[in-house]
GUKOLDREN-740555 format. One record per residue (C-alpha): residue number from 1; residue in three letters; x negated, z negated, y. Coordinates in steps of 0.05 Angstrom, whole numbers, plus 5000, padded with zeros to 4 digits. Layout:
// residues N
ATOM     n   res   east     up   north
ATOM   NUM   ala      X      Z       Y
...
***
This chain:
// residues 252
ATOM     n   res   east     up   north
ATOM     1   met   2434   1040    5866
ATOM     2   glu   2425   1020    5792
ATOM     3   ile   2403   0948    5781
ATOM     4   ile   2348   0943    5728
ATOM     5   thr   2353   0872    5691
ATOM     6   arg   2293   0834    5663
ATOM     7   thr   2317   0851    5590
ATOM     8   gln   2316   0925    5612
ATOM     9   leu   2250   0921    5641
ATOM    10   ala   2221   0889    5577
ATOM    11   gly   2254   0938    5531
ATOM    12   ser   2222   0992    5577
ATOM    13   thr   2150   0961    5570
ATOM    14   glu   2158   0952    5497
ATOM    15   asn   2176   1022    5488
ATOM    16   cys   2117   1046    5527
ATOM    17   leu   2071   1003    5486
ATOM    18   gln   2101   1026    5423
ATOM    19   gly   2073   1093    5434
ATOM    20   lys   2002   1059    5432
ATOM    21   pro   1970   1057    5365
ATOM    22   phe   1955   0987    5365
ATOM    23   phe   1968   0966    5292
ATOM    24   phe   1937   1029    5264
ATOM    25   leu   1873   1015    5301
ATOM    26   leu   1874   0940    5281
ATOM    27   ala   1882   0964    5209
ATOM    28   ile   1820   1009    5218
ATOM    29   phe   1782   0953    5247
ATOM    30   ile   1800   0904    5192
ATOM    31   thr   1787   0953    5140
ATOM    32   leu   1716   0971    5165
ATOM    33   leu   1701   0899    5175
ATOM    34   thr   1721   0878    5105
ATOM    35   phe   1684   0936    5070
ATOM    36   ser   1622   0932    5112
ATOM    37   gly   1611   0867    5083
ATOM    38   phe   1610   0897    5010
ATOM    39   ile   1566   0954    5028
ATOM    40   ala   1519   0917    5068
ATOM    41   asn   1510   0868    5009
ATOM    42   ser   1502   0924    4959
ATOM    43   val   1446   0957    5006
ATOM    44   asn   1410   0895    5013
ATOM    45   thr   1413   0872    4944
ATOM    46   pro   1424   0934    4900
ATOM    47   gln   1410   0899    4838
ATOM    48   arg   1477   0866    4844
ATOM    49   ile   1514   0929    4826
ATOM    50   thr   1487   0921    4756
ATOM    51   his   1527   0860    4750
ATOM    52   ile   1589   0886    4768
ATOM    53   asn   1636   0886    4704
ATOM    54   phe   1697   0918    4688
ATOM    55   trp   1748   0870    4717
ATOM    56   thr   1707   0864    4784
ATOM    57   gly   1708   0940    4787
ATOM    58   leu   1779   0945    4773
ATOM    59   his   1790   0898    4828
ATOM    60   ala   1750   0933    4878
ATOM    61   ile   1790   0997    4863
ATOM    62   phe   1857   0963    4873
ATOM    63   ser   1833   0931    4934
ATOM    64   thr   1809   0992    4963
ATOM    65   ala   1871   1029    4945
ATOM    66   trp   1907   0974    4983
ATOM    67   tyr   1869   0983    5047
ATOM    68   cys   1878   1060    5044
ATOM    69   leu   1947   1055    5036
ATOM    70   leu   1963   1008    5092
ATOM    71   leu   1924   1057    5134
ATOM    72   leu   1964   1120    5107
ATOM    73   gln   2030   1080    5111
ATOM    74   leu   2021   1062    5183
ATOM    75   lys   2000   1132    5201
ATOM    76   leu   2062   1156    5165
ATOM    77   ser   2110   1106    5204
ATOM    78   arg   2079   1127    5271
ATOM    79   asn   2091   1197    5258
ATOM    80   gly   2160   1190    5232
ATOM    81   his   2150   1211    5158
ATOM    82   leu   2199   1156    5137
ATOM    83   ala   2221   1185    5076
ATOM    84   leu   2148   1191    5048
ATOM    85   his   2129   1122    5078
ATOM    86   arg   2189   1090    5030
ATOM    87   asn   2168   1127    4970
ATOM    88   leu   2091   1108    4978
ATOM    89   gly   2115   1036    4991
ATOM    90   arg   2141   1028    4917
ATOM    91   phe   2070   1042    4896
ATOM    92   ser   2044   0984    4940
ATOM    93   ala   2085   0936    4889
ATOM    94   leu   2040   0955    4835
ATOM    95   leu   1981   0948    4873
ATOM    96   val   1996   0873    4892
ATOM    97   val   2008   0859    4820
ATOM    98   ala   1941   0891    4793
ATOM    99   ile   1907   0853    4852
ATOM   100   ile   1938   0790    4837
ATOM   101   val   1920   0797    4762
ATOM   102   thr   1852   0818    4773
ATOM   103   gly   1830   0771    4825
ATOM   104   pro   1837   0709    4786
ATOM   105   ile   1800   0743    4721
ATOM   106   met   1749   0762    4765
ATOM   107   thr   1739   0695    4793
ATOM   108   phe   1733   0665    4722
ATOM   109   gly   1679   0720    4711
ATOM   110   leu   1641   0697    4768
ATOM   111   tyr   1647   0626    4749
ATOM   112   glu   1620   0640    4679
ATOM   113   arg   1564   0676    4708
ATOM   114   leu   1546   0619    4757
ATOM   115   val   1547   0573    4696
ATOM   116   gly   1501   0617    4659
ATOM   117   phe   1455   0613    4716
ATOM   118   gly   1459   0534    4717
ATOM   119   ile   1493   0526    4783
ATOM   120   phe   1558   0501    4752
ATOM   121   asp   1536   0443    4708
ATOM   122   leu   1605   0404    4702
ATOM   123   asn   1566   0340    4688
ATOM   124   asp   1547   0338    4756
ATOM   125   ser   1598   0315    4805
ATOM   126   thr   1572   0360    4862
ATOM   127   ala   1579   0419    4818
ATOM   128   arg   1645   0403    4803
ATOM   129   thr   1665   0398    4872
ATOM   130   arg   1641   0468    4881
ATOM   131   val   1679   0495    4825
ATOM   132   gly   1740   0463    4857
ATOM   133   gly   1728   0500    4917
ATOM   134   leu   1714   0567    4887
ATOM   135   phe   1776   0564    4846
ATOM   136   gly   1820   0532    4899
ATOM   137   ser   1806   0575    4957
ATOM   138   thr   1810   0645    4918
ATOM   139   leu   1870   0633    4876
ATOM   140   phe   1907   0604    4937
ATOM   141   gln   1884   0665    4976
ATOM   142   trp   1916   0709    4923
ATOM   143   leu   1983   0666    4929
ATOM   144   ser   1985   0671    5004
ATOM   145   phe   1973   0749    5000
ATOM   146   ala   2027   0754    4952
ATOM   147   leu   2074   0715    4994
ATOM   148   leu   2063   0750    5056
ATOM   149   tyr   2075   0814    5022
ATOM   150   val   2143   0787    4995
ATOM   151   phe   2159   0772    5067
ATOM   152   gly   2143   0843    5084
ATOM   153   leu   2186   0866    5028
ATOM   154   leu   2242   0818    5055
ATOM   155   thr   2239   0847    5123
ATOM   156   ile   2236   0923    5107
ATOM   157   arg   2295   0938    5149
ATOM   158   his   2257   0905    5210
ATOM   159   pro   2198   0945    5224
ATOM   160   lys   2164   0900    5272
ATOM   161   his   2165   0840    5224
ATOM   162   his   2150   0886    5163
ATOM   163   lys   2088   0914    5199
ATOM   164   arg   2063   0846    5218
ATOM   165   phe   2068   0818    5147
ATOM   166   met   2032   0879    5113
ATOM   167   ile   1976   0870    5163
ATOM   168   ala   1974   0796    5150
ATOM   169   ala   1971   0805    5075
ATOM   170   ser   1908   0851    5089
ATOM   171   ile   1880   0798    5135
ATOM   172   gln   1886   0746    5083
ATOM   173   met   1844   0786    5036
ATOM   174   met   1787   0799    5088
ATOM   175   pro   1742   0732    5069
ATOM   176   glu   1719   0767    5005
ATOM   177   gly   1677   0819    5047
ATOM   178   leu   1675   0784    5108
ATOM   179   asn   1640   0726    5083
ATOM   180   arg   1584   0769    5052
ATOM   181   leu   1574   0803    5122
ATOM   182   ile   1572   0734    5153
ATOM   183   his   1522   0710    5102
ATOM   184   leu   1479   0773    5111
ATOM   185   leu   1477   0766    5190
ATOM   186   gly   1455   0690    5184
ATOM   187   leu   1518   0669    5222
ATOM   188   pro   1549   0601    5211
ATOM   189   gly   1607   0590    5161
ATOM   190   tyr   1658   0583    5209
ATOM   191   ala   1648   0652    5240
ATOM   192   met   1694   0683    5187
ATOM   193   ile   1751   0635    5217
ATOM   194   leu   1731   0653    5288
ATOM   195   ile   1736   0724    5273
ATOM   196   val   1803   0720    5240
ATOM   197   ala   1833   0675    5292
ATOM   198   leu   1811   0728    5346
ATOM   199   ile   1849   0782    5302
ATOM   200   tyr   1912   0739    5302
ATOM   201   leu   1898   0727    5375
ATOM   202   ser   1903   0803    5391
ATOM   203   ile   1969   0806    5355
ATOM   204   leu   1999   0749    5391
ATOM   205   ile   1979   0784    5459
ATOM   206   tyr   2006   0844    5438
ATOM   207   asp   2066   0809    5419
ATOM   208   trp   2076   0778    5489
ATOM   209   lys   2061   0844    5521
ATOM   210   thr   2116   0883    5481
ATOM   211   glu   2161   0825    5470
ATOM   212   arg   2153   0773    5518
ATOM   213   arg   2150   0723    5465
ATOM   214   phe   2112   0710    5401
ATOM   215   leu   2149   0740    5345
ATOM   216   trp   2164   0696    5283
ATOM   217   ser   2130   0741    5231
ATOM   218   ser   2063   0733    5270
ATOM   219   ile   2073   0656    5274
ATOM   220   val   2086   0654    5196
ATOM   221   ser   2023   0701    5184
ATOM   222   ile   1981   0656    5226
ATOM   223   thr   2008   0593    5189
ATOM   224   ala   1993   0620    5124
ATOM   225   phe   1917   0629    5143
ATOM   226   ala   1912   0562    5175
ATOM   227   val   1942   0531    5120
ATOM   228   leu   1890   0564    5075
ATOM   229   val   1831   0543    5125
ATOM   230   ile   1859   0471    5126
ATOM   231   leu   1858   0467    5049
ATOM   232   ile   1791   0495    5044
ATOM   233   lys   1762   0439    5089
ATOM   234   thr   1800   0386    5059
ATOM   235   val   1834   0389    4987
ATOM   236   phe   1791   0444    4958
ATOM   237   gln   1728   0401    4977
ATOM   238   ser   1749   0337    4953
ATOM   239   gln   1721   0306    4888
ATOM   240   leu   1786   0292    4860
ATOM   241   trp   1808   0365    4863
ATOM   242   gly   1743   0388    4838
ATOM   243   asp   1745   0341    4775
ATOM   244   trp   1819   0363    4757
ATOM   245   val   1799   0438    4761
ATOM   246   ser   1737   0423    4717
ATOM   247   lys   1774   0386    4669
ATOM   248   phe   1826   0442    4666
ATOM   249   ile   1777   0497    4657
ATOM   250   val   1747   0459    4599
ATOM   251   ala   1819   0450    4569
ATOM   252   ile   1833   0522    4565
***
C-alpha cells in the first residue's frame, strides 16, 4: 500500500484548488467595485463630467486599460496561452509609467481647482493639513503601486507570487473609485479600509487552503497597504507635513 505523506496531500489539495478561478473572479470583483464608484459618481453628479480635463481623462484611460489587461492576463495564464501572456506583459510596463506620470499631474490639477473654489487657502493651517493629506496619500499610493508592480516583475518566474503582486498593485489603486462609492452610499470613511482588508483576508484564506501557509508575497502586499493606511492616519494628517507640502507647492 502506498503511503501518502502530508506534503503530498497538501500538493494534491493545491492542484485541485488551482483549477478554481479564484484570482480571476477576485480581479473581476476588484474591477467592478472600483469602477462602480466612478460610474455612480458620474450618474449622481453628471455636471462633474464637464470638469474632466486632458490629464484626468488620460489617467482614466490608462487605469481602465490596466484593469482590462489584468483580467485578460489572468484569463490567458489560466488557459495556458503563456506566449501571448508574456508579450502583453511588456505592454503593462508602459501602462504603469503612464499611470505614475498622469496620476500626480491629475492630483495637481485637482489641487488647483480646489484652490479656485477657495477650499485650499494656504493661509489657513487647517487647509494646509488637507493639502498635505491630499498629496501624501495619492503620491504614496502611486509609489506603492509601482513598487508592487516591480515585485511582480521580479517574481515573473514564480507564478504564485507574480500573480499576487499584480493583484495587489490593482488593489492599491482601488481607493480612487472605492472612496467615491463609499461617499455616495453614506458609509463611514473607514469602510474603504475594511473592504480592502476583507479582500486581502480572502487571499490569505486561499493561501492557507492551497499552501497551508501564508505566502510571503501576500504578506508584503498587505504590508504595503497597511503602511499606506498608517501614513494617512498619522503623518499625512499632521500639521508639520501639511506645512512642508504647502511650502513646497508654493516654491515650485
